C-alpha positions in Angstrom: 143.6 90.2 65.6 140.9 89.1 63.6 141.1 88.3 59.8 138.8 88.8 57.3 138.5 85.3 55.9 137.0 86.8 52.4 140.0 88.9 51.3 142.0 86.5 52.7 140.4 83.4 50.5 140.1 85.9 47.6 143.4 87.4 47.6 144.9 84.0 47.8 142.9 82.5 44.5 143.7 85.5 42.7 147.6 85.5 43.6 147.1 81.7 42.6 145.6 81.7 39.1 147.6 85.1 38.3 150.7 83.0 39.2 149.9 79.7 37.3 148.9 82.0 34.2 152.4 83.4 34.5 154.8 80.3 35.4 152.4 77.9 33.0 153.5 80.2 29.5 157.1 80.1 30.6 156.7 76.4 31.2 155.4 75.2 27.9 157.3 78.2 26.4 154.5 80.0 24.6 154.3 83.7 24.7 151.3 85.3 27.0 149.4 87.8 24.7 150.0 91.4 26.0 146.3 91.8 27.5 146.6 88.4 29.3 149.9 89.5 30.6 148.5 93.0 32.4 145.6 91.2 33.4 147.7 88.6 35.2 150.1 91.6 36.9 147.1 93.2 38.2 146.4 89.9 39.7 149.3 89.7 41.9 148.9 93.2 42.8 145.6 93.0 43.9 145.5 89.6 45.7 148.8 90.3 47.3 147.4 93.9 48.6 143.8 92.0 49.6 146.1 89.3 51.5 147.9 92.2 53.6 144.6 94.0 54.1 143.1 90.8 55.4 143.6 91.6 59.0 142.2 94.3 60.7 144.0 97.3 61.4 146.8 96.2 59.1 148.0 98.6 56.5 150.1 97.7 53.5 
């Protein structure tokens, strides 16, 4: 199966940045502002969708 490298790469970066934003606030014990938390949650969802759809013919 062929893999769309752009989707895979962008999805992985989006997952990494969103995860780091959420985990970093937990480690340093500061609350995540609500708009940033919403963007991070959407980033996790969008990143996982892009990674899941990166292969040809693969549906999530």
